[in-house]
VOGU-3710 file (C-alpha; in Angstrom, 3 decimals, decimal comma):
1> mrrwwwaspv> 45,924/-9,678/-28,383  42,784/-11,842/-28,497  42,837/-15,229/-26,827  40,469/-18,007/-27,904  40,628/-21,640/-26,835  38,927/-23,698/-29,497  37,575/-27,194/-28,873  39,527/-30,095/-30,332  38,134/-31,806/-33,462  36,981/-34,738/-31,327
11> algamllvgg> 35,214/-32,475/-28,850  33,721/-30,394/-31,651  32,378/-33,522/-33,281  30,716/-34,507/-30,013  29,193/-31,041/-29,744  27,523/-31,443/-33,127  25,934/-34,796/-32,340  22,973/-33,463/-30,353  20,913/-30,455/-31,398  23,881/-28,404/-32,577
21> gpargedgpt> 25,323/-28,224/-29,064  27,337/-30,283/-26,630  26,334/-33,899/-26,170  25,529/-35,032/-22,654  28,738/-35,258/-20,712  29,277/-36,743/-17,317  27,138/-34,096/-15,639  25,826/-31,857/-18,419  22,498/-31,601/-20,281  21,973/-32,464/-23,932
31> geaireamgr> 22,265/-29,882/-26,632  18,534/-30,206/-27,230  17,796/-29,380/-23,580  20,196/-26,425/-23,685  18,640/-25,012/-26,837  15,097/-25,445/-25,503  15,952/-23,703/-22,209  17,725/-20,898/-24,073  14,731/-20,338/-26,335  12,253/-20,156/-23,464
41> glalvqkaad> 14,461/-17,721/-21,585  15,075/-15,622/-24,680  11,339/-15,163/-25,228  10,910/-13,831/-21,702  13,940/-11,524/-21,934  12,709/-10,027/-25,206  9,243/-9,458/-23,755  10,742/-7,707/-20,717  12,897/-5,437/-22,865  10,015/-4,680/-25,213
51> nypdhrdcfs> 7,702/-3,672/-22,348  10,168/-1,454/-20,491  9,817/1,761/-22,566  6,070/1,710/-21,863  6,856/2,355/-18,198  10,178/4,199/-18,006  12,153/6,595/-20,174  15,510/6,087/-18,412  18,292/3,677/-19,289  18,595/0,512/-17,205
61> chhqtlpama> 21,244/-2,200/-17,197  18,719/-4,925/-16,302  16,241/-4,163/-19,102  18,587/-2,864/-21,818  22,205/-4,002/-21,477  21,761/-7,564/-20,277  18,831/-8,378/-22,591  20,897/-7,022/-25,501  23,781/-9,238/-24,391  21,497/-12,277/-24,230
71> maaadragae> 19,946/-11,544/-27,618  23,337/-11,101/-29,290  24,601/-14,344/-27,753  21,480/-16,233/-28,835  21,899/-14,824/-32,340  25,440/-16,220/-32,505  24,037/-19,557/-31,364  21,657/-19,628/-34,328  18,459/-18,635/-32,524  15,956/-16,339/-34,180
81> idrdllaeiv> 15,945/-13,025/-32,344  13,875/-9,873/-32,738  16,415/-7,707/-34,546  14,095/-4,726/-34,611  13,803/-4,939/-30,833  17,585/-5,105/-30,438  17,873/-1,938/-32,525  15,150/-0,322/-30,389  17,010/-1,229/-27,183  20,141/0,459/-28,480
91> gfsadsftvh> 18,206/3,466/-29,725  16,341/3,871/-26,435  19,639/3,671/-24,548  21,276/6,243/-26,821  18,322/8,597/-26,407  18,556/8,234/-22,624  22,175/9,385/-22,662  21,677/12,049/-25,326  19,373/14,075/-23,081  22,198/14,145/-20,518
101> reqlekgagi> 24,883/15,189/-22,988  25,743/18,319/-20,998  26,309/16,309/-17,813  28,419/13,795/-19,700  30,676/16,548/-20,995  31,025/18,009/-17,501  31,873/14,591/-16,045  29,178/14,800/-13,372  25,444/14,576/-12,850  24,766/11,101/-14,265
111> ggssmtvgyg> 22,754/8,820/-11,984  24,897/5,791/-11,235  27,922/7,675/-12,603  30,595/5,516/-14,262  28,688/2,278/-13,742  25,730/3,592/-15,725  27,945/4,965/-18,502  29,920/1,719/-18,655  26,763/-0,348/-19,004  25,557/2,093/-21,651
121> lwtfleggrp> 28,632/1,652/-23,819  28,407/-2,115/-23,380  24,828/-1,940/-24,702  26,112/-0,125/-27,783  28,726/-2,837/-28,303  26,227/-5,686/-28,041  23,891/-3,915/-30,461  26,598/-2,985/-32,957  26,207/0,792/-32,612  29,251/2,543/-34,121
131> pdalsdamvg> 31,241/5,260/-32,319  29,914/8,788/-32,650  29,801/12,100/-30,798  27,638/10,579/-28,041  30,048/7,732/-27,330  32,892/10,288/-27,434  31,145/12,213/-24,648  30,607/9,014/-22,668  34,291/8,094/-22,958  35,197/11,621/-21,874
141> fllknqndag> 32,960/11,225/-18,829  34,741/8,018/-17,853  38,193/9,535/-18,308  37,194/12,337/-15,947  35,991/9,905/-13,280  38,824/7,392/-12,930  40,535/7,853/-9,585  44,269/7,997/-9,007  44,455/4,328/-8,044  43,073/3,313/-11,442
151> rwqsnsgrpp> 39,581/2,223/-10,503  36,137/3,502/-11,315  33,761/3,433/-8,391  30,192/2,222/-8,169  28,145/4,633/-6,097  24,639/3,184/-6,307  25,028/0,439/-3,698  22,636/-1,896/-5,522  24,233/-5,339/-5,607  24,978/-7,362/-7,554
161> legsdlmctt> 24,591/-5,413/-10,824  25,802/-2,084/-9,442  27,667/-3,058/-6,310  31,154/-3,945/-7,526  33,993/-1,511/-8,146  35,735/-4,299/-10,085  32,798/-4,605/-12,473  32,539/-0,827/-12,724  36,252/-0,641/-13,598  36,012/-3,460/-16,122
171> laaygirefs> 32,996/-1,941/-17,883  34,567/1,526/-17,943  37,850/0,215/-19,350  35,961/-1,919/-21,897  33,962/1,073/-23,104  37,043/3,267/-23,327  39,007/0,632/-25,203  36,276/0,082/-27,795  34,989/3,640/-28,225  37,857/6,002/-27,499
181> pllyrslske> 38,184/8,627/-30,248  41,594/9,453/-31,689  41,664/12,702/-29,711  41,556/10,740/-26,423  43,760/7,834/-27,484  46,775/8,700/-25,324  44,649/9,437/-22,254  42,643/6,281/-22,873  45,704/4,059/-23,070  46,988/5,511/-19,820
191> aeekakawll> 43,593/4,920/-18,180  43,517/1,311/-19,377  46,975/0,612/-17,983  46,037/2,123/-14,628  42,870/0,039/-14,553  44,821/-3,118/-15,337  47,320/-2,391/-12,574  44,499/-1,882/-10,084  42,705/-5,065/-11,149  45,921/-7,050/-10,810
201> evepadqedr> 46,300/-6,003/-7,180  42,737/-5,893/-5,855  41,330/-8,868/-3,942  37,786/-9,869/-4,978  35,203/-9,966/-2,201  32,451/-11,950/-3,928  31,471/-13,659/-7,163  30,674/-10,443/-9,044  34,179/-9,244/-8,208  35,808/-12,502/-9,281
211> aaklwglwll> 33,956/-12,595/-12,607  34,753/-8,932/-13,260  38,439/-9,375/-12,461  38,765/-12,267/-14,907  36,935/-10,398/-17,658  38,799/-7,149/-17,044  42,254/-8,719/-17,041  41,461/-10,592/-20,234  40,085/-7,496/-21,964  43,134/-5,466/-20,947
221> dadeeaiasa> 45,647/-8,084/-22,122  47,126/-8,949/-18,749  49,745/-11,685/-18,713  48,622/-15,294/-19,008  49,560/-16,160/-15,441  47,356/-13,399/-14,016  44,432/-14,398/-16,239  44,845/-18,059/-15,291  44,851/-17,157/-11,605  41,680/-15,077/-11,997
231> rsavldaqrp> 40,041/-17,892/-13,961  40,946/-20,407/-11,250  39,355/-18,170/-8,620  36,078/-18,257/-10,565  36,234/-22,004/-11,129  37,102/-22,735/-7,501  33,912/-20,971/-6,387  31,654/-23,437/-8,209  29,346/-25,235/-5,775  28,721/-29,006/-5,609
241> dggwaqldgd> 25,329/-28,465/-7,274  27,112/-27,087/-10,355  26,096/-23,481/-9,741  27,718/-20,363/-8,357  26,459/-18,116/-5,552  26,615/-14,335/-5,372  28,091/-14,454/-1,859  30,541/-16,886/-0,322  29,903/-19,302/2,517  26,355/-19,963/3,634
251> amasdayatg> 25,131/-16,419/2,959  23,448/-17,361/-0,322  22,751/-20,525/-2,303  23,652/-20,981/-5,962  21,519/-18,925/-8,318  21,126/-18,244/-12,030  22,560/-14,724/-11,884  25,934/-15,773/-10,466  25,984/-19,017/-12,466  25,018/-17,488/-15,794
261> qaltllartg> 27,502/-14,667/-15,311  30,348/-17,006/-14,322  29,755/-19,290/-17,309  29,318/-16,456/-19,793  32,496/-14,684/-18,752  34,456/-17,931/-18,592  33,404/-18,588/-22,193  34,122/-15,018/-23,292  37,627/-15,288/-21,911  38,437/-18,486/-23,739
271> fptddpgycr> 37,382/-21,273/-21,366  36,058/-24,307/-23,287  32,311/-24,796/-22,962  32,692/-28,569/-23,240  34,710/-28,614/-20,015  33,004/-30,800/-17,338  32,752/-27,854/-14,950  31,030/-25,714/-17,574  28,671/-28,586/-18,400  27,744/-28,985/-14,732
281> glgflvdsqc> 26,950/-25,287/-14,641  24,721/-25,695/-17,693  22,978/-28,530/-15,901  22,284/-26,283/-12,922  20,713/-23,681/-15,223  18,560/-26,165/-17,125  17,348/-27,773/-13,898  16,573/-24,478/-12,121  14,603/-22,776/-14,905  11,019/-21,862/-13,992
291> edgswfvetr> 8,032/-23,106/-15,977  7,512/-19,643/-17,501  11,042/-19,617/-18,939  12,532/-17,293/-16,320  15,070/-17,902/-13,591  14,106/-16,625/-10,158  16,629/-14,774/-8,012  15,626/-12,980/-4,838  16,578/-9,313/-4,727  19,022/-8,021/-2,142
301> argfqtpfdn> 19,242/-4,459/-3,464  17,765/-1,641/-1,425  14,565/-0,381/-2,966  14,751/3,336/-3,632  12,997/3,479/-7,011  9,235/3,675/-7,347  8,169/0,115/-8,198  6,235/-0,570/-11,385  4,774/-3,617/-13,059  6,617/-4,335/-16,308
311> gdphgassfi> 4,760/-7,596/-16,807  7,768/-9,587/-15,632  7,480/-12,540/-13,236  8,639/-12,560/-9,602  7,252/-9,263/-8,352  9,714/-7,305/-6,191  12,497/-9,562/-7,472  11,629/-9,044/-11,137  14,571/-6,786/-12,015  17,258/-9,157/-10,735
321> svaatswavs> 15,368/-12,122/-12,179  15,327/-10,510/-15,649  19,060/-9,902/-15,246  19,589/-13,499/-14,131  17,552/-14,803/-17,052  19,670/-12,709/-19,425  22,914/-14,116/-18,018  21,504/-17,661/-18,110  20,419/-17,315/-21,748  23,868/-15,993/-22,622
331> alaealadsp> 25,647/-18,868/-20,851  23,495/-21,455/-22,607  24,038/-19,713/-25,940  27,808/-19,734/-25,496  27,655/-23,536/-25,380  25,856/-23,596/-28,728  27,550/-20,759/-30,602  29,579/-21,436/-33,724  31,409/-18,099/-33,595  33,156/-16,252/-30,754
341> ppp> 31,584/-13,332/-28,910  32,833/-9,771/-29,207  36,237/-9,179/-27,562
//
């Protein structure tokens, strides 16, 4: 069952008054400011994704999946996107997995394991790639790697993108639900139910976990009470400045990665984007955008890959900043979109 909370006619009318988006609320920016910030961020995200294949031939969540997500969201919001680039992102991602087809079929030997495969299938969804033999192999890989408790485990230790078992489980279950071939349907349904049971019981440790739990429970059709509780946990973590932080307490300040992700997944799970809390989050994003159109987030992932210059801003923190910019663009786009995102 799909759940969408549509704005009331009065609220919708207010949204259309300014630049095709929400009018300024008590704490939120104008639709014109939202659209301008989204456009500047979108240009940077597309440039980052376009440059990446010149430097690497391996799939990456920060330069394929999240830019594809941002581009698809901006498209729904009426922005002009580079459709050829979106197709190239999906094609590059598919090629990256195709060369590892044997490992996929064995259920082992994929760097990043289930997290990587989950992000890969999400990229296909955002780019509209239909199911085929490759996605069948990717679903088979995931079915082989779910543990008895129902979760899929992240093994890269690179937070926040690849540091959460809840996000890994949500992405794996999402990919299985959308791409499972008829041959795997019974196994897939069983895997989804086990994942839902695990998500219902697990306690989130940080914002990535909270966002993933909300999204996962909604995708897997958990009961309304459980979804509402998960949504409240995300909303309760909003800071006085309107943003969200990756870590609780004083460990980290609000940033665009956590804020953009929280807003995007709130919107994707039916939360109204004209809500005052959502508008305050939009205000945080508009106010914290850099002059070059990016959002800066300092990396906290251990550096084990050989660094390279992709032409992105923020040096050693470029990967997480591209990811943050993608989430921010998506969150801003959700406030402007006329049609709902994919389920």
